[in-house]
N, C-alpha and C positions, 0 to 999 in steps of 0.2 A: 415487372409483376410485383405487386405488393400484397401483404396480408390484409384480409378484410378486417375491419375494426371489431367485428363480432366473432371472428374465428378464434379457436383456442390458441393461446400463446404461452410458450414456455420460455421464461427468462432464465437463460443459462449464461448470463454475463454479469453476475453479481460482483465479480472482481473489478468491473468497471465502475459500477455504482449500484446502490440498493434503494429499494422503495422506502419512503419515510414511514417509520413505525407509528402506529396510531397514538401511542402514549407520548411520542415526541411532538406530533402535531398538536396534541392537547396542551402540552407544556408551553409551546411557542405561541399559541393562539392569543393569550392576553397581551402580548407585546406588539400588537399591531395598532389598531385605532385608539385603544384606551391607554395602555402603558407604553408610551412612545418616547419617553425622556432620553436625553443625551447624557450618559454618565459622566461626561466632562464638566457638566454644569453644577450649580449649587442649590437650586430651588427644589421644591418638593418632587416634581416629576423627575428631575435628575437624580435626586437621592434614592428614589424608588428603583431607577435603573442601576445605580451603583450597588444597591443591596442585591438585586437579581444577579448581577455579574459576580459579586463577591461570593454569594452562595453557590453559584455554578462553579466558580474556581475551586472552592473547597471540595465540591463533589467530584470534579475532574481529577484533582490531586489525589483524592482517596482511592480512586480506581487505578490511577497510573502509578501509585506508590511514590509520590513525591510531596514536597511541601507546597502549599498554595502559592507562595511567593515564587516558586520555580516554574509556574505555568505562564507562558506567554501566548495569548490568543492571537491567531493568525487568520489569514483568508483561506487556509487549507494546507495540504501537504506540500505543494510545490514551494510556497513561500517559506514554510518551516524548513524544508530541505536546503533551499538557497541560503537562508539565514545561517543555518548550522555549518554549511560547507565554507561559506565566505567568512563567517565570523562577524558579519555586518559591514558597515561602510565607514572608512575604507577597509578593504579585506585584510585579514590577518597576513602577516609576513610568512613566507615559507611556501611549501609545496603540499597541496592537498592530495590525499590518497583515497581511492575507493576501489571496490571490486568491479570487475568487468561486466557484471550483470545488473548494475544498479538501474533504477528508474532514471529517465532522462532529466528529472528534476535534480538529481545528484550528478549524473555523468556530465551534463553540459556545463554547469558551473565549475566542476573539477577541470574539464578540458579548457574552459575559458581562462582559468588561472594557471595553466601550464602544469596541471597535476599528473599523477601517475595512476594507472589501473593495475589491479592485482588479478592474477589468473584464478580461475575456478576449476574444480574437478568436473568429471563428466556428469555429475548430478546437479551441478550449479552451485555447490557450496564453496565458499572462499578457500583458496589454497593457503593454509596457514604458514607453510614453509616459504612460499613465495612472498607472502606478506612480510615475514621476518627478513627475507633477503632485500626487499625494497626498502624497508626501514633501515637496514644496515647500510645500504647504499646512500640513502638520503641523510643519515645522521641527524644532526640538530635542525635540519631544514624542513622536516615534516611538520605540517601545520594542523592537520586533522586526519583521522582515519574514519571512513564512512563505509559501513557494511550493513545492508538491509537485513532486518530480522526475518522477513519472509518475502520471497520473490513474487512480484505482481503477475508474472506470466505462468510460472510453473508451480508456485506455492511452496517451494523448497525452503526449509527453515534453517537458519544459521545458528551456531552456538556463540552468542555474544560474549559469554564468560571466557571462552577460549580465545576469541579475538582480542579481548581486553588484556588477557594474560600475555599474549604476544607483544602487544603494544607496551605494556608496563615493563616487560623484560628488557626493553631497549632504553629505559631511563638509566642514567641521565642523558643518554644520547638524544632522546626526544622528550625533554622534561615537560611534563604536564600536557602533552599532546592530547586533545580531547577525542574521545570515541563517539561518533554519531551513528545513529541507526534510523533508517526510514522504517517505521513500524506501521505505516498506513495500512498495508494489506493484512497485517497480523492482528491488529487491535480487536477485531471482532471475535477472534478465536483463541488467542493466547493471553495469559495473565501477564500484562506488561510490567506489573510490579515485581515479578520474578524474572520473566524472560528478557526484559530490557534493563535490569538493575545495574548491569555493568557499563551501560552507556551514559556518557555525560550529557548528551543531547539526543532527544527522542522526538521524532516528528509523527504526528497523528492527524487524521482527517475525519470529519464527522460523516460524510456521505457514504463511506465504505461500510458503515455498521448501523444503517437505518436512521442516520441523522440528516440534517439539511446540507446542501451544497454551499460552498463559499465560506466555510469556517473550519478551523482546526486549531492545533496548538503545537508549540515547541516547548518541550520540557528542557529547561536549562538549569542543571544542578548549580548550586550556589558557588561551587569552585570553578565553574566553566566561565571563562571570560567571554563576554559577548557585547559587541558594539551594536547600536541600532542599525537595522537594514533600511527602515523607512524613517525619515526625519520629518518633524513637524511639530505637533502639539505636545509631544512628550508622554503620550499614554503608555500604559503597561510599564510603569516605573522607568520611563525613558527608553525602553527597549524596542518598542514598536508603536510608532505614531499612527494616528488615524482613529476616527470615531468608531467605537466598538459596536459590533453587530450583536446587540443585546438578545434579540430573539434567537439568532443563530447560536449564540453561546449557551443560552438556556437549553435549546434543543440538543446541542452537542453533549451537554452534561447528562441529559435524560437518555440519550442514545447509548452513551458509555455505560451508564448504570444498568440499562436494560440488557445490553450485551453481556455484561459481567454476571448479572443475575441468572441468565439462562444459559451461560456458557457450557456447563457440563452437559445439560440435556441437549442443547443445540448441536454441540460437537458430536455427540453420539448419533443423534438422528441424521444429521447431514452427512456424516462419514458413511453411514449405511446407504444413504441415497447415492453418494458418489461411487461407492464400491459396486452397488448394483448396476449403475450406469457403466462403469468400467468393464465389468464382467459381461454385460449384455453386448456392448460394442465389440469387445474382443472376440465374442462368439459369432458375430454377424457381419463384421467388416474385415475382409481379407486385406492383409498388408497394413493393418493398424498397429502402430508401435507406441507403447506408453513411454513418453519422453523420459520420465524418471521411473524406472522399474519399481514395482511394489516392494517396499522394504529396503530399497537402496539408500534412502535418506529420509529424514522426517519431512513430511509434507502437510500443509494445512488440510483439514478435513473437507474443505469446500472446493478444492481445485482438482480437476482432471485435465491434464495436458497430454495430447497425443499428436503423433505425426502419421499421416496416411500416405502410403506410396501411390504414385500415379495420380495425384490429385493436386489441384491448385486451390489454395485457401480462398481466394477471392470468389471464385465461381461457387465453391462449396457453400460459403457463407450466404451468398445470394439465394441459392436454392433452399437452404435451411430457413432463411427468413420467410421465403414464400410459403413454406410449410408451417410457419408459426414458431420456429425455434430461433431465439436470439442468442448468438454466440460470438466469439472473437477468434482471431488468429494470433493476436499478441496483445500488448498493452493497448488500451482503448485509444490513447493519444497517438499511437503509431499504426492503428489498424488499417488506415488508408494507404500505407506505404506499400510499394511493390517489392521492396527488398526483404529478405528473410530477417527475422528478429536478431538483434545483437546478442540477446540472451542465449539463443540456440547456437549462434556462431561461437560464442565464448565456451559453450559446453562441448563443442566439437561435433554437433549434429551435422551430418552432410547436407550441403545446400539443397540438393534435390529433394531430400526427405523433409527438410525444414519448410520448403515451399508448400507442403501439405499440412502445416501445423493447425491445430484446433484446440482452443482453450474453452472448456465447459466448466463454468463456475457457479456454485450454488450459494444461497444465503439464508438469512433468517426466515424468509417467506417461502422458501422452496418446498415443493410437495412431491408426492409420488406421481401425481399427474404430469408434472414437468418431466420426470424421468421417462414415464410411459411415452410421452410425445416424442422425446428425443430418441428413444430406442426404435421408434418407427421411422422417424424422419432422417436420421443420419445415415443408416445403411442405404435407404432409397436414394438419397442425394448423392452419396459416393458412387453408387452404381450409375446414376445419370451422368455424373461428371466423367466417369471413365468411358461411358458410351460416346461422349463427344469426341474423344481422342481417336 
């Protein structure tokens, strides 16, 4: 059963991706048939592309709180995370360290390099004492510490200043070890110039904040040593080879600026929508547990993560889609998996409860109508799932 193309649809999966903002589409439009130059060239068309990229780089740097020369444009968050964790090719010597709830774009390269994971508390925030213990054990062999700014499943926000303080307290045992943060989920809602200032390496992706897919950036502070991950033409000052996606980069800059300009208003508006959704579901769905209790930890205003007793996520999501509600059980790249989320497992959520996980996430285009539809559809879908048993 599928939703009719004309039926009302509530997109509550903005943590997976967002619709392209109109101003972003407008900014990108000239870089198709008309302004199609390759910025690696030297003629007029190429010089036009170079100017567009340089202007976008300055705008991105202004929003992210870094120097333009510290911005490395990438194909998105996954590439940026891989580059930061590995340090490029060949990888850094030593043992990478990350939290147990990282996105797979961090976890898998850490595991591939024989790295270590750090425990989190029941809210999903990194356990700073365990981080210190791991660094004590590794001594000078630690190569990077990666802790995400905001979790892509639960929306829980980490204190990167505190993380960096723990890392720096272990010098000279771990001299100059870089702190990396995956800020992909946070960029639409937090001022990265402040929230990510302690990180040496910061990964961001355009499509999470109303920009195009297939483009992002890795902020690499001047003191952070970075080899190229992709070798070839030597673009991006030799740090990332490959023909630059000019239209995407221009759109990325426009999306970052739009998100920053409306952040205060959008945060307040979306938080009220999220809270109304949370209160409505708590009152109408028996056995619903908020995965991170209200007030237990800072959470992005856009994310409501719950677990529902006696429900299998896969069936629930199918019924919700048939009623026009698009949602997720976990990270979008893992939503087809049958096993419970590694994030919930690390938080200590019981397996049976975790099987009924539901992530409802809002974004820049979310409306009261989306919440209205969800408040009708979710209780009805839960009741139907339970009736099957």
